[in-house]
Every structure is written in structure tokens, then in C-alpha cells.
C-alpha positions, 0 to 999 in steps of 0.5 A: 322509869326505874329501869331507865335510871338503873341503865343510866347509872350503870352507864355512868358508873362504867364510864367513871370506872374507865376514866378512873382506871386510866388515870390511876394507870398513867398517873403513878409510875410506881405500882404499889397501891394501884390495885387497892385504888382500882378495887375501890373504884370498881366497888364504887366508881364515883366515890373511888374516883373522888378519893383517888383524885383527893388523896391518891397517887404521887400528887405534887402541887405547883408550889412543891414542883417549882422547887429547885435542888438545894444549893449547897456550898462545896469544899474547894478541894471537892473538885477532885475526881470522885473516889468510888463508883457510888460517889460518881453516881451521886455526883451525876445526880447533882449532889455535892461531892463528899466533904472531908474531915467531919467529926461524927458522934453516934447518938443512940440513947434517949438521954444522950440525944436530949443532952445533945440538943441542950448542948447544941442550943447552949453553944449557940452564939449567932443562929440556931435552926431546928426542924422536926416532923413531930413536936409534942407538949411534954417535959423535954420539948417544953425545956427545949422551947424554954432554952430556945426562948432564952437564946432568942431573948439574948439576941441569937437568931432562933428559927423552928420549923415543924411539919403541919401534919406531924405536929397537927395537934401541937398547941399553937401556944407553945410556938407562940411562946418562942415568937414572943421571946423574939424567935420565929416558929412556923408550921410547914404547910399548916393544915388549917384548911381542908384543902391541905389534906389533898397534899398529905404526901409531901410531908416534911419528915426531916429532923435537923438541928444546926447551930452557927453553921458549925454543929448539927444533929441529924437523924430519926429522932423527933422532939418528943418525950419517947425519943429524948428524955432524962428518965428510964421510962420503959416506953422510950424508943430506940433511935439513931442520930448523928452529932456532926461537926465540920464542912458537912454542917453548912450544907445541912444548914443550906437544906434548912434555909431552903425549907424555911425560905420556901415556907416563909417570906424571910430569906435566910442566907445559907452558911458559908463553908468557911464558917465550919473548919475542917476537923483535924482528928485522926478519925474523921468522916467523909460525908455526902449530904442527901436532901430527898424530896422535891428539893433534891434530885428526882427519886434520889433515894430510889437511885441510891438503894438500887445502886448499892444493892446491885453493887453489894458483894458481902452484906446489906444490913437495914434497920427501919421501923416501917418496911414497905419498900417499892417493888423494884427495891424489894426485887433488888434485895431478893436478887442480892440474896440469890447471889449470896449477899448477907441481907438482913432487915431489922424492925421492931416487933410491934411498931407504932403503926400497926397497919404497917406491921401487917403490910410488911408480912409478905415482904418478909416472907418472900425475903426469907424464902430467898435466903434473907434474914429478918430480925424483930426487936421485942424490947420496944419501938425501934425508930432508927433508919440505917442502911449499911452495904459492905464496907462501901457505904452507910446511910443515916437520917430520917428516911425509912425503907418504905414507899413514902420515904422513897417518893412521897416525903421530904427527907434528909440523910447523909451518905457515909463513905469512910470505913471507921464510921461504917464500922461504928454503925455496924457495931451498933447494928450487931449489938441490937441484933443480938437482942432480937428474935429472928424470922417472920412473926406468927404465920397465921391465916389471919395475919396473911389475910391482913397483910394482903388487905393492907398491902393493897394500900401500902403506898398510902400508909 
């Protein structure tokens, strides 16, 4: 009898393995992570298949799949022909033409970011909209909530959107405090039910604050103590955000309204472009707003990086806290190194996600072998997300140079087209690079083994 059970079990196991591998091969266009899932299925077909169907692959539920591309207002003069091949590519992918005459202030100090949020809230007269991946329950976030409550009581329309996964441990009392004051606070795809775990991939990783359709803060900083504080704590992070005024702001507000209307029954009208006057300064910025995810052009971040890497002639400078790129992007960087482009990637020596630090090891080793350069900042966590290519463009926002930001998250970035702003971002990059160590860390057998093991599941990190 035991032999019959063993035979039937082996047949069922083989059958499940064939089914699982067929699903994995055809379900996900991107190869990163497939090997790990196939290995798990081989070791335990029933468990591996169930876990992949639950957590693996690039799942997208019907509600996310039904989203249209964000409808953003355009400048009247933006009907002119785009100036560069990059602008033509972005326009062909259904993004709006760049907006002209935006004022951009670069925020890199945690105290400046904190003060910028407080100033933006204080200036609000009609509407204040904020979205963040993580909101903690500490001094700065409590102060921001208190200021938002004051504005809500005075009649200003206050809306706060936090991600259901990123802010999973946030006490509901903090959000309720804003609701009691007359504002509204919502968790994006709240994870109160086990079924929500099946859709971890489409997290709202955006960080955006918009006031009256005229001023906005965009970047990588969450509303947490490590990323905005008035103290000199050693544990504070290095991040990069932009204070933006001008015609790009109503487009950014349209992204918030789209997310809010998707999650709630309320239908917020997006700001009109005429609400934000063009800035008449000598130095203004030319910006393209890029929503990334189910409400943006399909795989637009991948298209952007492939385009600019292959067109780069002088430099490709990348700053990212997590470097687990898709294979095509990594291969494009290696080819750029081969044709003499100055390819640099700057990361924290130790990030807040240790498995990702192991996963990046092989990528860095391969890149250095091809002539690229890796810089490691040892003074703390670098959370900034920045890409600079020649004097052609810069990309700033919430998107990391990893698989999740390329294909699995809601992200929001701006493409910078004007040289003065690109130069200011380049100066910040160069200053921080001078404080870094160069090269691949600790080329030990243990690190190499960990890198191989972790990289099998790189897409799930």
C-alpha cells in the first residue's frame, strides 16, 4: 500500500511541477526571480505552486488593471513640437509635453524637508493633499498631523493618503485625529484582510504634497523622523526632494486626485493649469511629470532608462538606496561602460534592507569588471533616488533603480530637461560622492554565496 501512495504522490508532484513551471515561464515577462520560484517548486511542488500563485509574479488585480493613464492638464503652448528625441519618446508614450517656467528648489537636509512641509501646510488656503508610503507616529509626523488638523478646522480641504502596506503599523488613532478635525485620511489598499497579501506588488510608493494647485513637494522622503526632523540625530537619512512651483504642480495634483478617487468614493476635481502661474525668473525648470505604475504608460520607467542609457555619450550617474535592476537595464549599463560612458552608481554602505545589500553584490561586481564605478556612502542611510544622464536629463522622485520600482509599484517622478537644474543636481551628487568609498564591498565567499541565494528572489525584495 505504501508503494502505491508513494507512486501516486510522485506522479501528482511531477504534474504540479510541470504546471507550476509552465505558469512561471509564461506569466512573468521579466526573468528576475523566476529561477528562485522554480527552485522552490522543484523542492516542494504543492507548497511552491501555492506560494507563487499567492505572492509571486507581477500580479495585478482587476481593479488596478482597470485604471486609465492619469489625465493631466497641459500648457496651451505645449502643443509645439518636442525639442529633443527624449521628449518625443515620452510624448509617444502618452505623457504630457514638458511644462515651462517652473521654480525648483532642491531639498537635501532633513531639517529643510521638515520646514518645507510645515511651510507648505501653513500656506494652504483651499486644499492640501498629501500622499506618503510611510507615516510614523513620532514627533515630526505628530506635528504635521496637528498642523493639518488646524487647517481642516479652518475650512481648508485636507486629504491624506498613506499606503496600506508601508504604514501597516501606523495607529489608526492618528488618522482618526485628522478625520475628527474635518479632514479625510485613507489607507491605500488597506491590509486588514489576509487576501490583501496577494497583491503586495502594487504598493503606493509615491511621496507627494500639493497645496492649492500651486506648490508641491516631490521626492523620496517619507513622513518619518529619520527623513525630516529639526534635530541633529546621527541616525537621520540623506534624501532628495524638490519644492516645485509652476505649471507642473497641477499635473502632480492630478496624480494625487487620481489615486484618491481610485481608493475612495469621493471624486476630487484636478486643479486647472491656470491655477498655477508660470514663474518669471531667470532660472526656471522644464519638467515632465511621470506617473509610474498601473495609472501610467505601461512600463514607462523601463522605457525611460533604456532610452537614456542607450543614448548616453558622457555620463550616467545613479543614486539609489536599493540596486536590484532588471536584466535588460543592467545589460544596457554594461554596454554603456563598453563604449566609454562614465557609469557611476552611488548607494549606502548599509541600507535598511539587508537582503537587498547582498543582492546588489553581483550587479556591482559585473559593472566594475566592465569599467563602471560604484560608490558606497558610509555615513548613514542614503535614500535619495536620482539619475543624471549627460546634460540631457535628470530623473527625481520616488522610484528606485530596482525591479519593484520598474514594474511593481506606484511611483511618481519628474523628468528634468533644463541644464541649470541638471547642473545643480550634479553638484549635489558630486559633493556626496566625495564622502564615499569606491569599489565593491568585502569580496568574501560568504557575501558571494549570500548574493547568489538572495538574488534568486530579487524581484520579491
